[in-house]
C-alpha positions as CSV (number, residue, x, y, z in Angstrom):
1,M,61.5,-136.2,0.6
2,S,58.2,-137.7,1.6
3,L,55.1,-136.7,-1.2
4,H,52.4,-137.7,2.2
5,K,54.4,-135.1,4.7
6,T,54.7,-132.3,1.8
7,D,52.7,-129.0,2.7
8,F,51.6,-127.8,-0.3
9,N,51.5,-124.3,0.6
10,L,55.7,-124.3,0.6
11,L,55.6,-124.7,-3.1
12,K,53.6,-121.5,-3.4
13,A,55.5,-119.9,-0.8
14,F,58.6,-120.8,-2.8
15,D,57.2,-119.8,-6.4
16,A,56.3,-116.3,-4.4
17,L,59.9,-115.6,-3.2
18,M,61.5,-116.8,-6.8
19,Q,59.3,-114.4,-8.0
20,T,60.2,-111.4,-5.9
21,R,63.4,-112.7,-4.7
22,H,62.8,-110.8,-1.2
23,V,61.3,-112.1,1.7
24,T,58.9,-109.4,2.7
25,R,57.8,-109.0,-1.0
26,A,56.7,-112.3,-1.5
27,A,54.9,-112.5,2.0
28,Q,52.9,-109.8,0.7
29,L,52.2,-111.6,-3.0
30,A,51.1,-115.0,-0.8
31,G,49.5,-113.0,1.3
32,I,50.9,-114.2,4.6
33,G,53.2,-112.4,7.4
34,Q,56.7,-111.4,6.9
35,P,57.5,-114.4,9.7
36,G,55.2,-116.9,8.3
37,M,57.4,-116.2,4.7
38,S,60.6,-116.6,7.0
39,A,59.5,-119.5,8.4
40,A,58.3,-121.5,5.5
41,L,61.9,-120.2,3.6
42,S,63.8,-122.1,6.3
43,R,61.0,-125.3,6.0
44,L,61.8,-125.2,2.0
45,R,65.5,-125.2,3.2
46,E,65.3,-128.1,5.4
47,T,62.8,-130.2,2.7
48,F,65.3,-129.6,0.2
49,Q,68.2,-129.9,1.6
50,D,69.7,-126.4,-0.3
51,D,69.9,-122.5,0.8
52,L,67.8,-121.8,-2.2
53,L,67.9,-118.3,-2.0
54,V,71.2,-116.7,-0.5
55,R,72.0,-113.1,0.6
56,Q,74.4,-111.2,-1.7
57,G,74.3,-107.6,-1.3
58,G,70.8,-106.1,-0.9
59,E,69.3,-109.0,-2.7
60,M,68.1,-112.6,-2.1
61,V,69.9,-115.2,-5.0
62,P,68.7,-118.0,-5.9
63,T,71.2,-121.4,-5.9
64,P,71.4,-123.4,-8.7
65,R,69.1,-126.0,-7.1
66,A,66.5,-123.3,-7.0
67,L,66.6,-122.7,-10.4
68,A,66.4,-126.5,-11.6
69,L,63.2,-126.5,-9.4
70,E,61.6,-123.4,-10.4
71,P,60.1,-124.7,-13.8
72,D,59.1,-128.0,-12.1
73,I,57.6,-126.2,-9.1
74,R,55.6,-123.9,-11.4
75,R,54.4,-126.7,-14.1
76,V,53.0,-128.2,-10.3
77,L,51.3,-125.1,-8.9
78,R,49.5,-124.8,-12.5
79,E,48.6,-128.2,-12.5
80,I,46.9,-128.0,-9.3
81,G,45.3,-125.1,-10.1
82,R,43.8,-126.6,-13.1
83,L,41.9,-129.1,-10.8
84,V,40.7,-126.3,-8.5
85,E,39.4,-124.9,-11.4
86,E,36.2,-127.0,-12.6
87,P,36.9,-127.7,-16.1
88,D,32.9,-127.8,-16.7
89,N,32.0,-124.7,-15.1
90,F,34.7,-122.7,-16.7
91,D,34.1,-118.9,-16.5
92,P,36.8,-116.7,-18.6
93,R,35.6,-113.9,-16.4
94,A,36.2,-115.8,-13.0
95,S,39.1,-117.7,-14.2
96,T,42.3,-116.7,-12.4
97,R,44.4,-119.3,-14.4
98,C,48.2,-119.1,-15.8
99,V,48.6,-120.0,-19.8
100,P,52.4,-120.8,-20.6
101,I,52.4,-119.8,-24.0
102,R,55.3,-120.3,-26.4
103,L,55.5,-117.0,-28.9
104,S,59.0,-115.7,-30.3
105,D,59.4,-111.4,-29.6
106,L,58.2,-111.1,-33.4
107,L,54.6,-112.7,-32.7
108,S,54.8,-111.5,-29.0
109,R,54.7,-107.9,-31.0
110,L,52.2,-108.8,-33.4
111,L,49.3,-110.9,-31.2
112,L,50.2,-109.5,-27.7
113,P,48.5,-106.3,-27.9
114,G,45.4,-107.4,-29.2
115,L,45.3,-110.5,-26.7
116,L,45.7,-109.1,-24.1
117,E,43.1,-106.4,-24.5
118,C,40.9,-109.1,-25.4
119,L,41.8,-110.6,-21.7
120,S,41.3,-107.7,-19.8
121,R,37.8,-107.0,-21.5
122,D,36.8,-111.1,-21.6
123,A,38.9,-112.8,-19.0
124,P,40.5,-109.8,-16.7
125,G,42.0,-113.1,-13.9
126,M,43.6,-115.0,-16.4
127,E,47.3,-114.6,-16.6
128,L,50.1,-115.8,-19.4
129,E,53.2,-116.7,-19.4
130,I,54.9,-115.7,-22.4
131,L,58.4,-118.0,-23.3
132,H,60.6,-117.6,-26.0
133,L,61.9,-121.4,-27.0
134,S,63.7,-123.1,-30.0
135,P,61.7,-125.6,-32.2
136,D,62.8,-128.2,-30.6
137,A,62.4,-126.7,-27.1
138,T,59.1,-125.7,-27.9
139,V,58.3,-129.7,-29.0
140,D,59.6,-131.0,-25.4
141,A,58.0,-128.2,-23.5
142,L,54.5,-128.9,-25.0
143,E,55.2,-132.7,-24.4
144,Q,56.1,-132.3,-21.0
145,N,53.3,-129.6,-20.3
146,R,55.5,-126.5,-19.5
147,I,53.9,-124.4,-21.7
148,E,50.3,-125.1,-23.0
149,L,49.8,-123.5,-26.4
150,A,52.8,-122.6,-28.8
151,V,52.6,-120.2,-32.0
152,S,55.1,-121.4,-34.6
153,T,56.2,-122.4,-37.9
154,D,57.1,-125.6,-39.3
155,L,57.4,-127.7,-36.1
156,R,58.6,-131.2,-36.4
157,A,56.1,-132.7,-33.8
158,P,54.6,-136.0,-33.2
159,K,51.2,-137.2,-33.1
160,S,50.6,-136.1,-30.0
161,I,50.6,-132.6,-30.7
162,R,47.9,-131.3,-32.4
163,S,47.9,-128.0,-34.5
164,E,46.0,-125.5,-36.3
165,F,46.5,-123.1,-39.1
166,F,46.7,-119.9,-38.1
167,F,48.0,-117.4,-40.7
168,R,49.8,-117.6,-44.1
169,D,52.9,-115.3,-44.1
170,R,56.0,-115.0,-46.7
171,V,59.9,-113.7,-46.2
172,V,61.3,-110.5,-48.1
173,I,64.9,-108.8,-47.9
174,A,64.8,-105.7,-45.8
175,A,67.7,-103.0,-46.2
176,R,67.7,-99.9,-45.5
177,G,65.8,-97.4,-47.8
178,D,69.2,-96.0,-49.1
179,H,70.8,-99.2,-49.3
180,P,74.1,-98.7,-52.0
181,D,73.1,-102.0,-53.6
182,L,69.3,-102.1,-53.0
183,V,68.5,-102.4,-56.9
184,R,70.3,-105.8,-56.8
185,L,69.6,-106.8,-54.2
186,G,66.5,-109.0,-55.5
187,T,68.6,-110.6,-57.9
188,L,70.6,-113.8,-56.6
189,E,74.2,-112.8,-57.4
190,G,73.0,-109.3,-55.4
191,F,71.9,-110.8,-52.6
192,L,74.8,-113.3,-52.0
193,A,77.5,-109.8,-52.7
194,T,76.0,-108.4,-49.4
195,S,76.8,-109.2,-45.5
196,Q,73.6,-110.3,-43.9
197,I,72.0,-111.1,-40.1
198,K,71.0,-114.2,-39.4
199,V,68.2,-114.9,-36.3
200,A,69.8,-117.6,-34.2
201,Q,66.2,-119.7,-32.9
202,S,64.5,-119.8,-36.8
203,P,64.2,-121.8,-39.0
204,I,62.6,-119.5,-41.4
205,D,66.3,-118.2,-42.1
206,D,67.4,-122.0,-43.0
207,R,64.4,-123.0,-45.1
208,F,64.3,-120.0,-46.9
209,A,67.9,-118.9,-47.4
210,D,70.5,-121.5,-46.1
211,R,68.8,-124.2,-47.8
212,Q,67.9,-123.2,-51.0
213,L,71.0,-121.6,-51.4
214,A,73.1,-125.2,-50.4
215,S,70.8,-127.2,-53.3
216,L,72.1,-124.4,-55.5
217,G,75.2,-125.4,-54.3
218,R,75.6,-121.4,-53.1
219,R,76.0,-119.7,-49.4
220,R,75.6,-116.4,-48.4
221,H,77.7,-114.5,-45.9
222,V,76.5,-114.1,-42.4
223,R,78.3,-111.2,-40.4
224,A,76.5,-112.0,-37.4
225,T,73.7,-114.0,-35.5
226,V,71.2,-112.5,-33.3
227,P,69.1,-114.5,-30.9
228,H,66.1,-112.4,-31.3
229,W,63.8,-110.9,-34.4
230,L,63.0,-107.1,-33.0
231,A,67.0,-106.3,-32.9
232,V,67.1,-106.8,-36.8
233,P,65.0,-103.8,-38.0
234,D,67.6,-101.2,-35.7
235,I,71.3,-103.2,-37.1
236,V,69.7,-103.2,-40.6
237,A,68.6,-99.6,-41.0
238,Q,72.0,-98.3,-39.5
239,S,74.2,-100.1,-41.5
240,D,74.6,-102.2,-44.8
241,L,73.5,-105.7,-43.9
242,V,70.5,-106.7,-44.8
243,A,68.3,-110.0,-43.7
244,I,65.2,-112.5,-44.8
245,L,62.3,-111.3,-42.2
246,P,58.7,-112.4,-42.1
247,H,56.8,-109.9,-43.9
248,S,54.4,-109.7,-41.3
249,I,56.6,-108.1,-38.9
250,A,58.8,-105.9,-41.4
251,S,55.7,-104.6,-43.1
252,K,55.1,-103.0,-39.4
253,T,58.5,-101.7,-39.2
254,Q,59.3,-100.3,-42.6
255,A,57.9,-96.7,-41.8
256,Q,59.4,-96.7,-38.6
257,Y,62.9,-97.6,-39.6
258,G,63.0,-96.4,-43.0
259,L,63.1,-100.3,-45.0
260,A,62.9,-101.1,-48.3
261,L,61.2,-104.9,-49.0
262,L,62.2,-106.7,-51.5
263,E,61.2,-110.2,-53.2
264,P,64.2,-112.5,-52.5
265,P,65.6,-114.6,-55.5
266,F,64.2,-117.9,-53.9
267,P,61.2,-120.0,-55.8
268,D,59.5,-120.6,-52.1
269,T,58.8,-117.5,-50.3
270,T,55.8,-118.6,-48.2
271,F,55.1,-120.2,-44.9
272,D,52.2,-121.0,-42.4
273,W,52.3,-120.1,-38.5
274,S,50.1,-122.7,-36.4
275,L,48.8,-123.3,-33.1
276,Y,50.2,-126.2,-31.3
277,W,48.8,-128.1,-28.1
278,H,49.2,-131.0,-26.4
279,R,46.2,-133.9,-27.5
280,R,45.5,-134.1,-23.3
281,L,44.6,-129.9,-23.4
282,A,42.5,-130.5,-26.9
283,D,39.1,-129.9,-24.8
284,D,40.5,-128.1,-21.9
285,P,38.3,-125.0,-22.3
286,A,40.5,-122.6,-21.4
287,I,42.9,-123.4,-23.9
288,L,39.7,-123.6,-26.4
289,F,39.6,-120.0,-25.2
290,L,42.5,-118.7,-25.6
291,R,43.2,-120.6,-29.2
292,E,39.5,-119.1,-30.3
293,R,40.6,-115.3,-28.9
294,I,43.9,-115.6,-31.0
295,M,42.2,-116.7,-34.0
296,R,40.1,-113.2,-34.0
297,I,43.6,-111.4,-33.9
298,R,45.8,-113.5,-36.8
299,P,47.7,-110.5,-38.5
300,D,46.6,-109.4,-41.9
């Protein structure tokens, strides 16, 4: 594949096809006719020497090659869009920039309602692409420009990654309100005697439970490990399992699920959420705009 022979409109067609998994809908999304999108798909297949999308039943299914290409092509299109949109003349009301941001499901619940309301008012053409990545994957994505902003905690990031304090949080023990051992859960022995649920991608469980318990030569009994925060309140409310949760999300779900929130038996319970971005974007006006808007909606 030769760069000087590449038609970059094909990359836009590829992105539309991957979003819709349908030739006609992709044509509508890209603003071209259905025959033009069919021709673009044929040229894409020839360019990449792969079928890219194959029909299975009533839908088009991407091949492994297409799935591997998708994030890089989307990143290239984003970079081209940034070059076309003059940074010095950035106007949030006129911007159509799509910004990929790392947010967990927890942070999405806390921040997205306010942030999207703000964008609807102040930057109606801007788009956000939300990705939920592990801490290590978040650092890699910032380095490789697959994401442009991240909200996370305790990232072990190189000097190329800049950060700004967002808000201070603390962990609590969440249990159902009528848990049979509620009065003892705030003690070390009561905490260890109760089976627990853990969030897999988060460093919070490790820092505020496993690591502190290990320093005491103790360990807890984890009955289940789940990948998402927002699954936890439902599970806790319907079982005798307990969980370590950030107070920011536990307090929002407490009344809905009838949860009891208790102070953990650890000496260290506070932590900081921060915004992270790569230094290449330190003066990018769209990223500065989003950082400032996110700062406005920091949780109480």
